[in-house]
N, C-alpha and C positions, 0 to 999 in steps of 0.2 A: 602777571605777578609770578616771579620764579621762586621767591623765598620769603618767609616771614621771620620777624624777630620776636621771640618770647621775652616779655619784660620780667618774667619770674616773680618772686615773692618780695624782692628788695633790690634796690639799685646800690646800696651800700656794699662796697667790696669786702669790708671787714665782716659784715653780716652774712654775705654770700659764702665766705670760708666756713663760717659756723654751720651754715645750711649744708654745705658739702659733707662735713663730718657727720652731722645728724642723719641726713637722708641716706648716706652711704650705710651707716649703721642700721637704720630702719629697713632698708632694702635687703641687706644681708640677712637680717633676722626673719624678714618676710619670706624670702626664698628657702632658707634653711629650715625654718619651722614648718612651712606648708608642705615642702617636699618630704620632710620626715614623717608627717602625718600620712601622705600619700603612700609612702614606702611601707609604713607600719600597717595600714589597712590592707594593702595589697599582699603583704607577706604573712599576715596573721590569720590563722584558721578561726580564732575566736571572734574577730571583728567581721563577721560575715552577715550582719543584720542589714536591713534597708537603711537605717540610720547611719551606719558607717559607710555604706555605699555612697549615700548622698554626701556625707562629710568629705570623702575622698575627692569627689568631684568638685565640691566647694573649694577645697584647698588648692586643687589644680587651677581652678578659675582665679583664685586670689594671686597665684604666682603670675599668671598671664596678665591679669589686670594691672597688677603693680608694675610689671615689666614694660607696659605700654608707656607709663608716665615717669616713673622713678629715675630710669637712666638718663632721661632728658634733663630732669632737675639736677641730678648729680654732675653731669658733665657741663651743663650750663652755669652752675655755681662758680666754676673756675674760669669761664670764658667772659670776655668783655661784652661781646655781642652773641647771645644765645640764638643762633639762626637755625631755621629748619626749612627744608625745601617744601614747595607746595605740595608735591606728591607725598612727602613725609608727613606733612601737617594733616592732609586729608586721611592718610592711612592711620595716623594717631587718633584722629576724630572717630574713625570707624572702630578701631580697636577699643577705645574707652567705652563706647556704647555697646559694642558687641559683648565684651566680657562683663561689663557693668550690668547690663540688662539680664544676661544669662545668670549672674549671681543672684539678682532679685528673684528670678523664677525658681532657682534651686532653693533659696531660702524659703520661698512659699511652699515648695514640695516638702521640705524638712518640717514645716509647720504642720502640714497635713499628716505627715508620718507621725508626729507627736500626738495629733488629735486622735488618730485611729488607735495608737497604742494605749491611750489612757481612756478614751470614751467608748471604743469598740474593740476591747482586747480579744474577744472570742473570734472575731472576724478579721483580725490583724493579718494572719497568714494569707488569707484570700485577697484582702484589699491591698496589701503591700507585698505582693509577689515579686520575684526577681524580674519577671518580664514586665510588670507594670512600672516598676522603679526605672527600668531601662527605657521605657516609653516616656516617663516623666522627665528624665534627664535629656532624652532626644528632643522633646518638645521644648525644653528649656534652651538648648542650643539653637534650635531652629528659630524660636522666638526672639532670641538675642540677635541673630543674624538679620532677621527681617526688620527688627527695630533699628539696627545700625545702618542698614541700607536706606531706610526711610529718612533717617537723620542726615546721612552723609551725601547722598546724590543731590538733593536740592541745594545743599551748601556748596558742593563742588561746582555746580553749574552757574553759581553767581559770578558777576564780573567784579574782579578786584583790580582796581587801577590806582588807588590813592595810597594812604599811609599803610605800611606793612608791619606795624608794631601791635602784637597781640597782647592785650592787657590780662595776661594769665600765664601760668607756668606750663600749660599744655593747651593744644588746640581743641577748643570746644565750640559748640554752636553759637552761643550768645556772643563771645568775643569776636568770632569771625563775621557774624552779621553786621557788627558795628563798623567793619572795614570795607564792606561791599559797596560798590558804586551803583546802587539800585535801591528801590524801595523794598525793604525786607519785612514789612509788618506781617505779611501773610506767612513767610517762613518762620518768623518769631512765634506767631500763634500756633503754627503747626508743631514747632519744637516743644512748646508748652503742653499742647494737647497729647503729644506723643510721650515724651520723657516724663512730663509732670503727672499725667494721668496714670501712667504705668506705676510710677513710684508711689503715688498717693493711694491708688486703688489696692496695690499689693500690701501697702502699709496697713490699710484699713482691714484688709482680709485677714492679715496676720494677727492684728489686735483682736478682731472679732473671734478668731479661732481660739486664742488664749482666754478670752472671756468665757467662751463656751466651756473650755476645759476647767477653768475655776468653778463655774457653776456646777459642772458634773461632779466635782469633788465634794459637794455637800453630803454630809452624812458618813463620810469615810473616816477612818482612824487617823490619828496623828502620823503614824508611820506611812500610811498611804499618801497623805499630803506631802510628806517630806520626799518620798520616792518620786511622786509625780513632778513636784516642783524642781527637784534636783535635775531631772531630765529636760526640763524646759528652760531652766535659769539661764544656761549658756546661750541658748538660741535666742531668747528674748534680748539678752545683752547685745548680741551681734546685730539683731534687727534694729534696735534703737540706734546703735552707733553708725550703721550703714544707711538705712532708709530714712532716718530722721534728717541728716544733713543733705542727702541727695534730693529728698522731696523739697526741702527749703530752696535749693538751688534751681530746680527745674519746674517748680509749680508756678513761679512767677515769671512775668516777662523780663526782658534785659533791663537790669537796673545797675546798682553799684557793684561793679565787677571786683572791687577790692574785697568786699564781703564774700562774694562767691569764691575768690581764691582761698580765703582762710577757711571757709566752711568746707570746700572741696577737699582739703587736706585730710579730713576725717575719713571719707569714704574711698579716696584713692591711695592713701599712704598709711594712715593709722590703723584703720580697721583691718586690712589684710595682714598687718603685722600682728595685731592683737588676737586674731582668730585662733592660731595655734595655742597660745597661752590660755585663752578662755575655755577652749574645748578640752585641753589636757588637764588643766589644774582641777577641773570639776568632775573629771571622769576617771575612775579607777581602772576600767578596762583598757582604755587607751594608754594610760601611764604604764600599766603592767605590760601591755604588748610592745611598747617603746623599749622598756627595759630588757625584754626578751630579745628584741631586735638588736639592741646594742650589745648585749652579752654575745649574741651569736656572731656579729661582726668582729668583736674583739677576739673571740675564741677562734674564728677562722683566720684572723690575722696572725695570731700567735702560732696557730698550726703551720701556716706557711712559713713564718720566721724560724 
């Protein structure tokens, strides 16, 4: 098999043109918004806490994750046959799971950061030192790489000799398993055990951490509740939007791929686009740092002029 045909979200040409405009807008907002957060955190002396260090990595991962799938959707919306080479398909499969799993682990690290900040404030500098944050990010990237390799290698070694139409808008494990000319039950169960268990276990860990945070807030003043919840609200929103749909897709065996396509839009396209808005609209420090960065850029531009 030299190439696959991605069926996309719709076979209607009129609808495909609408998808082209919508996803081009989404992708532009995703890249611009997340890169703005990366530049803001890196250039601001005020945003040097572990929370913003992790947020910077999350935004960078969002750009990479979206770039694995969105350009293919955008270009495929204007093509009669949205084809992708076998090597390109396997590379896309690896990229989706590499950046997707890395994002899951970084979200988990951010939840741990919030837990320590609220429940162990006196030990926060020791528990969330720069070195420890660096190790957590390094483990997140390494874990994402290992997960992607375990998902990609067994799929790439399968024989593909029949239909080449992938019932999805990107190459993923379940759609490719349905095209293999072999018994793929073992690979399907391994995919569920790998992706599904990671998504579900991290989701449960995150939910548990916020339950512990809420319990620890008993007896605090209303101002304390508001401060704690304001720092956690953005993260909870992102976790629900990202891990909820991804857990639904990967925790169950191959089933109705039309449902998978619709649900996958949330964690591959929509959530990476919304992350900059979620974190900036609820965070005064980030908004202030962005305004300073923009004024600095405008001032330097006027100076050159």
